[in-house]
Kinemage of the C-alpha trace (Angstrom):
@kinemage 1
@onewidth
@group {chain A} dominant
@subgroup {mainchain}
@vectorlist {calphas} color= white
{ca met a 1} P 112.929 101.103 99.132
{ca thr a 2} L 112.392 99.824 102.936
{ca gln a 3} L 109.041 100.766 104.882
{ca asn a 4} L 111.813 102.278 107.558
{ca gln a 5} L 113.259 104.200 104.779
{ca ser a 6} L 110.302 105.450 103.348
{ca cys a 7} L 109.211 106.487 106.831
{ca ala a 8} L 112.556 108.434 107.611
{ca glu a 9} L 111.330 110.482 104.689
{ca his a 10} L 108.123 111.578 105.883
{ca leu a 11} L 109.734 113.270 108.783
{ca asp a 12} L 110.809 116.365 110.219
{ca ser a 13} L 114.684 117.009 109.328
{ca arg a 14} L 115.162 117.120 112.977
{ca ile a 15} L 114.190 113.685 113.141
{ca asn a 16} L 115.161 111.769 110.325
{ca glu a 17} L 118.887 112.409 110.309
{ca thr a 18} L 118.967 109.572 112.939
{ca tyr a 19} L 115.600 107.848 112.729
{ca his a 20} L 116.602 103.721 112.849
{ca pro a 21} L 114.012 101.865 114.840
{ca ile a 22} L 116.004 99.175 116.442
{ca pro a 23} L 114.000 96.218 116.903
{ca ser a 24} L 111.774 95.279 120.195
{ca arg a 25} L 109.653 92.872 121.756
{ca leu a 26} L 105.946 94.408 120.131
{ca ser a 27} L 105.537 94.777 116.542
{ca lys a 28} L 105.700 98.390 114.954
{ca arg a 29} L 101.900 98.673 115.563
{ca gly a 30} L 101.842 97.236 119.066
{ca ala a 31} L 104.348 99.604 120.285
{ca tyr a 32} L 102.982 102.509 118.501
{ca gly a 33} L 99.505 101.926 120.574
{ca leu a 34} L 101.604 101.270 123.620
{ca leu a 35} L 103.578 104.504 123.470
{ca ala a 36} L 99.978 106.605 123.106
{ca val a 37} L 98.744 104.977 126.111
{ca ile a 38} L 101.973 105.727 127.930
{ca phe a 39} L 101.812 109.489 126.553
{ca ala a 40} L 98.014 109.831 127.963
{ca tyr a 41} L 98.652 108.829 131.057
{ca gly a 42} L 101.523 110.723 131.775
{ca met a 43} L 99.626 113.701 130.925
{ca leu a 44} L 96.675 112.657 132.844
{ca gly a 45} L 98.509 113.196 135.966
{ca thr a 46} L 99.178 116.460 135.005
{ca thr a 47} L 96.143 117.573 135.675
{ca met a 48} L 94.727 115.594 138.620
{ca pro a 49} L 95.184 118.320 141.139
{ca thr a 50} L 93.018 120.591 138.837
{ca pro a 51} L 89.417 119.224 141.127
{ca leu a 52} L 91.505 119.063 144.483
{ca tyr a 53} L 92.475 123.396 144.364
{ca ser a 54} L 89.872 123.671 146.565
{ca leu a 55} L 90.984 121.260 149.163
{ca tyr a 56} L 94.235 122.789 149.658
{ca gln a 57} L 92.536 126.140 149.453
{ca gln a 58} L 90.335 125.068 152.751
{ca lys a 59} L 93.297 123.060 154.158
{ca tyr a 60} L 96.011 125.507 153.660
{ca gly a 61} L 93.845 128.794 154.169
{ca leu a 62} L 95.080 130.141 150.350
{ca thr a 63} L 94.026 133.032 148.254
{ca ser a 64} L 92.673 132.733 145.035
{ca leu a 65} L 96.672 134.464 144.273
{ca ile a 66} L 98.432 131.596 145.845
{ca ile a 67} L 96.344 129.039 143.916
{ca thr a 68} L 97.460 130.441 140.475
{ca ile a 69} L 100.690 130.351 141.115
{ca ile a 70} L 101.001 126.825 142.534
{ca phe a 71} L 98.881 126.302 139.251
{ca thr a 72} L 101.363 128.521 136.958
{ca val a 73} L 104.717 127.249 138.541
{ca tyr a 74} L 103.920 123.825 136.223
{ca ala a 75} L 103.860 125.877 133.077
{ca leu a 76} L 107.072 127.228 133.857
{ca gly a 77} L 108.505 123.949 134.161
{ca val a 78} L 107.116 122.707 130.946
{ca leu a 79} L 108.510 125.823 129.906
{ca leu a 80} L 111.996 125.129 131.019
{ca ala a 81} L 111.846 121.920 129.538
{ca leu a 82} L 110.521 122.781 125.789
{ca val a 83} L 113.181 125.685 125.518
{ca phe a 84} L 116.366 124.216 127.020
{ca phe a 85} L 115.740 120.297 127.062
{ca gly a 86} L 113.881 119.922 123.648
{ca arg a 87} L 116.205 118.281 121.655
{ca val a 88} L 117.629 116.179 124.359
{ca ser a 89} L 116.146 112.796 123.084
{ca asp a 90} L 117.837 113.433 119.382
{ca his a 91} L 121.251 113.019 121.418
{ca phe a 92} L 120.245 110.293 124.246
{ca gly a 93} L 116.995 108.783 122.632
{ca arg a 94} L 113.842 108.287 123.170
{ca arg a 95} L 113.763 105.545 125.201
{ca pro a 96} L 115.720 107.150 128.281
{ca ile a 97} L 113.862 110.296 127.706
{ca leu a 98} L 110.519 108.741 128.074
{ca leu a 99} L 111.647 107.875 131.413
{ca ala a 100} L 112.961 110.199 132.872
{ca ala a 101} L 110.018 112.076 132.003
{ca leu a 102} L 107.793 109.417 134.128
{ca ile a 103} L 110.670 109.576 136.773
{ca met a 104} L 109.933 113.194 136.586
{ca ala a 105} L 106.249 112.281 137.268
{ca val a 106} L 106.866 109.700 140.240
{ca thr a 107} L 108.826 112.337 142.197
{ca ser a 108} L 106.133 115.293 141.346
{ca thr a 109} L 103.186 112.658 142.651
{ca leu a 110} L 105.342 111.470 145.674
{ca leu a 111} L 105.752 115.144 146.850
{ca phe a 112} L 101.728 115.241 146.372
{ca ile a 113} L 101.368 112.401 148.429
{ca phe a 114} L 103.597 113.862 151.434
{ca ala a 115} L 102.576 117.774 150.976
{ca thr a 116} L 102.239 119.746 154.330
{ca asn a 117} L 102.552 122.985 153.284
{ca val a 118} L 102.860 125.430 149.904
{ca pro a 119} L 106.410 124.935 149.192
{ca ile a 120} L 105.864 121.396 148.564
{ca leu a 121} L 103.225 121.889 146.435
{ca leu a 122} L 104.818 124.230 144.598
{ca leu a 123} L 107.678 122.307 143.969
{ca ala a 124} L 105.187 119.133 142.965
{ca arg a 125} L 103.964 121.325 140.297
{ca phe a 126} L 107.082 122.299 139.013
{ca phe a 127} L 108.393 118.889 138.397
{ca ser a 128} L 105.000 117.737 136.670
{ca gly a 129} L 106.048 120.312 134.755
{ca leu a 130} L 109.129 119.193 133.783
{ca gly a 131} L 108.223 115.746 133.473
{ca ser a 132} L 105.935 116.780 131.105
{ca gly a 133} L 107.692 119.030 128.668
{ca leu a 134} L 110.215 116.503 128.630
{ca leu a 135} L 106.941 113.592 127.849
{ca thr a 136} L 105.525 115.725 125.068
{ca gly a 137} L 108.408 116.611 122.734
{ca thr a 138} L 109.955 113.317 123.096
{ca ala a 139} L 106.685 111.178 122.611
{ca thr a 140} L 105.514 113.059 120.107
{ca ala a 141} L 108.447 112.275 118.042
{ca ala a 142} L 108.713 108.849 118.626
{ca leu a 143} L 105.220 108.765 117.147
{ca ala a 144} L 105.945 110.016 113.979
{ca glu a 145} L 108.436 107.581 113.779
{ca leu a 146} L 106.881 104.456 114.861
{ca glu a 147} L 103.582 105.147 112.779
{ca pro a 148} L 102.407 101.993 110.955
{ca thr a 149} L 101.660 103.708 107.538
{ca cys a 150} L 104.173 106.138 107.955
{ca ser a 151} L 101.770 109.119 108.350
{ca thr a 152} L 102.795 111.993 110.196
{ca gln a 153} L 99.650 113.565 109.737
{ca arg a 154} L 97.885 110.359 111.524
{ca ala a 155} L 100.640 110.275 113.556
{ca ser a 156} L 100.348 113.836 115.103
{ca arg a 157} L 96.180 113.289 115.375
{ca val a 158} L 96.950 110.145 117.415
{ca ala a 159} L 99.745 112.386 119.369
{ca thr a 160} L 97.090 115.532 119.781
{ca ala a 161} L 94.095 112.731 121.256
{ca ala a 162} L 96.761 111.355 123.631
{ca asn a 163} L 97.986 114.159 124.579
{ca leu a 164} L 94.753 116.709 125.375
{ca gly a 165} L 92.731 113.258 126.452
{ca gly a 166} L 95.024 112.900 128.726
{ca leu a 167} L 94.403 115.876 130.583
{ca gly a 168} L 90.691 116.194 129.943
{ca leu a 169} L 90.917 112.313 131.826
{ca gly a 170} L 92.695 113.398 134.676
{ca pro a 171} L 90.304 115.710 136.895
{ca leu a 172} L 87.615 113.273 135.555
{ca ile a 173} L 89.345 110.696 137.467
{ca ala a 174} L 90.601 112.716 139.861
{ca gly a 175} L 86.877 114.541 141.011
{ca phe a 176} L 85.589 110.866 141.078
{ca leu a 177} L 88.376 109.175 143.155
{ca ala a 178} L 88.438 112.366 145.671
{ca gln a 179} L 84.596 112.734 145.812
{ca leu a 180} L 83.477 108.750 146.691
{ca ala a 181} L 86.660 107.959 148.577
{ca pro a 182} L 88.416 108.911 151.723
{ca asp a 183} L 91.984 110.690 152.030
{ca pro a 184} L 91.079 112.936 148.413
{ca thr a 185} L 94.411 114.659 148.644
{ca gln a 186} L 96.226 111.754 148.798
{ca leu a 187} L 94.479 108.038 147.323
{ca val a 188} L 93.476 109.967 143.889
{ca phe a 189} L 97.972 110.403 143.657
{ca ile a 190} L 98.640 106.832 145.756
{ca val a 191} L 96.365 105.142 142.739
{ca tyr a 192} L 98.376 106.976 140.179
{ca leu a 193} L 101.761 106.073 141.137
{ca ile a 194} L 100.787 102.548 141.044
{ca phe a 195} L 100.174 102.469 137.272
{ca ile a 196} L 103.257 105.126 136.507
{ca phe a 197} L 105.377 102.632 138.069
{ca leu a 198} L 103.420 99.833 135.306
{ca cys a 199} L 104.160 102.630 132.925
{ca ile a 200} L 107.786 102.760 133.655
{ca gly a 201} L 108.136 98.800 133.033
{ca leu a 202} L 106.355 99.018 130.296
{ca ile a 203} L 108.836 101.037 128.537
{ca gly a 204} L 111.299 98.082 128.075
{ca phe a 205} L 108.964 96.876 125.587
{ca leu a 206} L 109.187 99.989 123.185
{ca pro a 207} L 112.291 100.264 120.359
{ca glu a 208} L 114.789 102.806 120.480
{ca thr a 209} L 114.183 104.771 117.305
{ca val a 210} L 117.445 107.120 117.164
{ca lys a 211} L 120.691 105.121 115.872
{ca ser a 212} L 124.154 105.728 117.718
{ca pro a 213} L 123.106 108.343 120.000
{ca asp a 214} L 125.864 110.660 120.338
{ca his a 215} L 125.465 111.354 123.818
{ca lys a 216} L 125.578 115.392 123.743
{ca phe a 217} L 124.003 117.435 126.177
{ca asp a 218} L 123.345 120.546 124.695
{ca val a 219} L 120.943 122.806 126.563
{ca arg a 220} L 121.558 126.195 124.280
{ca pro a 221} L 117.637 127.309 123.781
{ca arg a 222} L 116.901 127.301 119.941
{ca val a 223} L 113.821 130.066 119.760
{ca gly a 224} L 113.364 132.907 116.811
{ca val a 225} L 110.820 134.481 114.343
{ca pro a 226} L 112.020 135.012 110.994
{ca pro a 227} L 111.382 137.950 109.299
{ca ser a 228} L 109.675 136.492 106.695
{ca thr a 229} L 107.049 134.462 109.006
{ca arg a 230} L 106.146 137.904 111.382
{ca leu a 231} L 102.885 138.828 110.294
{ca ile a 232} L 101.474 135.233 110.591
{ca phe a 233} L 103.374 134.449 113.740
{ca ile a 234} L 101.591 137.561 115.433
{ca gln a 235} L 98.433 136.278 114.446
{ca ser a 236} L 99.006 132.708 116.002
{ca ala a 237} L 100.241 134.204 118.699
{ca leu a 238} L 97.510 135.832 119.961
{ca ile a 239} L 95.107 133.211 119.428
{ca val a 240} L 97.141 130.839 121.372
{ca phe a 241} L 98.285 133.377 123.985
{ca ser a 242} L 93.949 133.539 124.598
{ca val a 243} L 93.223 129.962 124.710
{ca phe a 244} L 96.162 128.866 126.513
{ca ala a 245} L 94.769 131.638 129.091
{ca ile a 246} L 91.634 130.136 128.895
{ca leu a 247} L 92.884 126.828 129.456
{ca gly a 248} L 94.649 128.558 132.569
{ca leu a 249} L 91.839 129.870 134.118
{ca phe a 250} L 89.957 126.829 134.066
{ca ser a 251} L 92.473 124.456 134.818
{ca ala a 252} L 93.568 127.074 138.018
{ca leu a 253} L 89.905 128.012 139.278
{ca ser a 254} L 87.085 125.936 137.964
{ca ser a 255} L 86.721 124.358 141.349
{ca ser a 256} L 86.702 127.632 143.284
{ca phe a 257} L 84.206 129.160 140.500
{ca leu a 258} L 82.026 126.008 141.353
{ca arg a 259} L 81.620 126.266 145.274
{ca asp a 260} L 81.818 129.895 145.649
{ca thr a 261} L 79.747 131.715 142.970
{ca leu a 262} L 77.940 128.798 141.262
{ca lys a 263} L 77.463 127.243 144.531
{ca glu a 264} L 78.189 123.334 143.437
{ca pro a 265} L 80.858 122.222 145.599
{ca asn a 266} L 81.117 118.810 143.985
{ca leu a 267} L 84.529 117.370 142.898
{ca ile a 268} L 83.117 115.074 140.561
{ca leu a 269} L 81.673 118.011 138.818
{ca asp a 270} L 84.742 119.796 138.730
{ca gly a 271} L 86.587 116.988 137.055
{ca val a 272} L 83.836 116.955 134.541
{ca val a 273} L 84.101 120.565 133.389
{ca val a 274} L 87.438 120.451 132.540
{ca phe a 275} L 87.156 117.376 131.068
{ca leu a 276} L 84.430 118.844 128.640
{ca leu a 277} L 86.926 121.481 127.902
{ca phe a 278} L 90.014 119.358 127.050
{ca gly a 279} L 87.512 116.626 125.592
{ca ile a 280} L 85.216 118.533 123.034
{ca ala a 281} L 88.681 120.478 122.164
{ca thr a 282} L 90.386 116.741 121.389
{ca leu a 283} L 87.120 116.043 119.526
{ca ala a 284} L 87.520 119.321 117.612
{ca gln a 285} L 91.253 118.707 116.359
{ca val a 286} L 90.851 115.252 115.422
{ca gly a 287} L 87.240 115.375 113.610
{ca met a 288} L 87.804 118.443 112.053
{ca gln a 289} L 91.057 118.338 110.360
{ca lys a 290} L 90.433 118.712 107.283
{ca leu a 291} L 89.580 122.233 107.402
{ca thr a 292} L 92.316 124.997 106.411
{ca ser a 293} L 94.752 126.627 109.029
{ca arg a 294} L 92.665 130.083 107.836
{ca lys a 295} L 88.924 128.662 108.507
{ca ala a 296} L 89.745 126.498 111.315
{ca gly a 297} L 91.161 129.873 112.868
{ca leu a 298} L 88.037 132.321 112.034
{ca thr a 299} L 85.934 129.439 113.491
{ca gly a 300} L 87.687 129.150 116.669
{ca ile a 301} L 87.590 133.001 117.609
{ca ile a 302} L 84.445 133.275 116.856
{ca thr a 303} L 83.684 130.327 118.804
{ca leu a 304} L 85.644 131.396 121.442
{ca leu a 305} L 84.360 134.964 121.396
{ca ala a 306} L 80.492 133.634 122.325
{ca ala a 307} L 82.034 130.652 124.505
{ca leu a 308} L 83.472 133.939 127.128
{ca gly a 309} L 80.129 135.461 126.419
{ca leu a 310} L 78.490 132.860 127.670
{ca ile a 311} L 80.554 131.820 130.674
{ca glu a 312} L 80.439 135.481 131.984
{ca val a 313} L 76.611 135.316 131.786
{ca gly a 314} L 76.256 131.772 133.610
{ca leu a 315} L 79.227 133.433 136.515
{ca ser a 316} L 77.078 136.779 136.341
{ca leu a 317} L 73.381 135.038 137.209
{ca pro a 318} L 74.615 132.844 138.585
{ca ser a 319} L 73.764 129.706 136.381
{ca ile a 320} L 75.296 126.466 135.672
{ca ser a 321} L 73.634 125.747 132.837
{ca phe a 322} L 75.076 128.769 130.878
{ca phe a 323} L 78.601 128.103 132.487
{ca leu a 324} L 78.860 124.428 131.249
{ca val a 325} L 77.031 125.683 127.519
{ca gly a 326} L 80.268 128.206 127.345
{ca thr a 327} L 82.437 125.313 128.510
{ca ile a 328} L 81.319 123.025 126.038
{ca ile a 329} L 81.468 125.954 123.525
{ca gly a 330} L 84.847 126.755 124.617
{ca gly a 331} L 86.343 123.774 124.240
{ca leu a 332} L 85.288 123.774 120.843
{ca gly a 333} L 86.435 127.263 120.204
{ca ile a 334} L 90.261 125.771 121.726
{ca gly a 335} L 90.460 123.016 119.677
{ca leu a 336} L 90.089 124.699 116.328
{ca ser a 337} L 92.049 127.598 117.285
{ca phe a 338} L 94.601 125.504 118.631
{ca met a 339} L 94.931 123.546 115.797
{ca gly a 340} L 94.576 126.248 113.105
{ca ser a 341} L 97.112 128.181 114.731
{ca leu a 342} L 99.910 125.562 115.316
{ca ala a 343} L 98.642 124.114 111.565
{ca ala a 344} L 99.736 127.891 110.176
{ca ile a 345} L 102.986 128.153 112.001
{ca asn a 346} L 104.104 124.879 110.889
{ca arg a 347} L 103.052 126.048 107.155
{ca ile a 348} L 105.128 129.344 107.305
{ca ala a 349} L 108.500 128.083 108.982
{ca pro a 350} L 110.936 127.516 107.211
{ca pro a 351} L 112.144 124.038 107.429
{ca lys a 352} L 115.677 124.494 109.056
{ca arg a 353} L 114.069 127.111 111.200
{ca arg a 354} L 111.084 125.326 112.190
{ca gly a 355} L 111.976 124.379 116.036
{ca glu a 356} L 113.006 127.557 116.406
{ca leu a 357} L 109.716 128.950 115.259
{ca val a 358} L 107.885 126.392 117.202
{ca ser a 359} L 109.489 126.797 120.334
{ca ala a 360} L 108.875 130.675 120.045
{ca phe a 361} L 104.855 129.551 119.815
{ca phe a 362} L 104.441 127.440 122.880
{ca met a 363} L 106.691 130.181 124.477
{ca val a 364} L 104.027 132.800 123.167
{ca ala a 365} L 101.363 129.870 124.489
{ca tyr a 366} L 102.463 129.011 127.984
{ca ala a 367} L 102.760 132.514 128.723
{ca gly a 368} L 99.101 132.967 128.301
{ca leu a 369} L 98.906 130.001 131.076
{ca thr a 370} L 101.213 131.873 133.249
{ca val a 371} L 100.503 135.468 133.520
{ca pro a 372} L 96.860 136.641 132.803
{ca val a 373} L 95.791 133.156 135.379
{ca val a 374} L 98.018 134.815 137.962
{ca gly a 375} L 96.515 138.518 136.986
{ca val a 376} L 93.007 136.925 137.769
{ca gly a 377} L 94.197 135.313 140.929
{ca phe a 378} L 94.487 139.158 142.312
{ca leu a 379} L 92.215 140.536 140.587
{ca val a 380} L 89.474 137.882 142.626
{ca asp a 381} L 91.011 138.276 145.567
{ca val a 382} L 90.322 142.531 145.742
{ca thr a 383} L 87.643 142.087 143.830
{ca asn a 384} L 85.349 139.067 143.266
{ca phe a 385} L 85.338 135.940 140.519
{ca val a 386} L 82.889 137.643 138.383
{ca val a 387} L 84.815 141.033 138.196
{ca gly a 388} L 87.968 139.083 137.932
{ca thr a 389} L 87.385 136.866 135.321
{ca phe a 390} L 85.237 139.486 133.212
{ca ile a 391} L 88.344 141.808 133.100
{ca leu a 392} L 89.951 138.651 132.074
{ca ala a 393} L 87.195 137.716 129.571
{ca ala a 394} L 87.140 141.245 127.930
{ca ile a 395} L 91.342 141.846 127.493
{ca leu a 396} L 91.125 138.207 125.559
{ca ala a 397} L 88.080 139.324 123.522
{ca ile a 398} L 89.726 142.484 122.564
{ca leu a 399} L 92.381 140.437 121.529
{ca leu a 400} L 90.690 138.028 119.677
{ca val a 401} L 88.490 140.835 118.105
{ca ile a 402} L 91.847 142.260 116.496
{ca thr a 403} L 92.790 138.878 115.156
{ca leu a 404} L 89.537 138.250 113.574
{ca ile a 405} L 90.045 141.845 111.844
{ca val a 406} L 93.041 141.227 110.636
{ca leu a 407} L 92.793 137.510 109.703
{ca leu a 408} L 89.729 138.612 107.227
{ca phe a 409} L 91.543 141.400 106.112
{ca ser a 410} L 94.401 139.973 105.207
{ca gly a 411} L 91.996 137.324 103.403
{ca lys a 412} L 90.168 139.994 101.353
{ca thr a 413} L 93.928 141.634 100.359
{ca lys a 414} L 95.002 138.145 99.297
{ca thr a 415} L 91.603 137.544 97.224
{ca ala a 416} L 91.959 141.147 95.628
């Protein structure tokens, strides 16, 4: 058995039907590393606007509700790409869709550079979401196919590190450039645009891992929850909804938190806070991947509850120390909770319906990234940051406590 055949047998059935690497100018290990870098850099661009939202708010006189809507348009773009174009790289090949994703990123970046009003910002975020959705599915599948030792677990860890690592680095780099360089809402994107063109050129060095693409354009959504999986799905869905709501809250409003409530109007600090959240989440998933899905879920929920309490204390006092400690603990909880819930979904998914179940899982996740954040934006405008975020924290805490009780009860039932 050849190594390529061995790798194919380790892959998900949706991949191995067409998997067959075509030689490139790079070794398999080199192509694998290059793809991980391109993946991380593509995701980096999607969070670069995070520390700039407060600048847009001042520049255009925007309310917190409008800021959250600008943010959530990104999630709608991701959902559209995942639900309707999730399998497009199976039919057209990995390289063309990677190229399409980066072209979306270029379009989004140009719109940010030349933005003069809110509609252009909305369009920029939408294209960013489309590109992110295409890139995530395609790069994750290609990494599994290119992993030198054929280990899907290792490929998953690398994909996670590239995805969340890139998301964390975006605000950090943007915060430094925006704080220390001129034209903060333009230079950040000009620098990013230069290197995204380099990434586009480097795609030509990657091998195409889909043999004889059929070029069928199938956009039928495949979303569903088999009856036998509903209990575990509901538990996992509640967890991931809460996780993405917290991520969305930080990504959309952290800059305003620091400036208006904690009186810390520093764009570098804005970037550092979001970087900590994503960075700790990445380390948690990579470093604690040996935990069972149940242990990861339970630990993650308890950690998230503690983080929500510390963050609200930090906003109420106000205290930057409590806020930062809550952010760090929140990153740990997010990493463990997401890892546990996704592992549970993968464990219970029937092989022939895995795609449908995973798509449903991510639909719930991105609903958590949109609906609660817009609600908080509205509440902040009619009350204040402390009240608005406290209401969301209370709702999320109730959901997490209910999930925790169900997980504990189901565990005792199985033991009995």
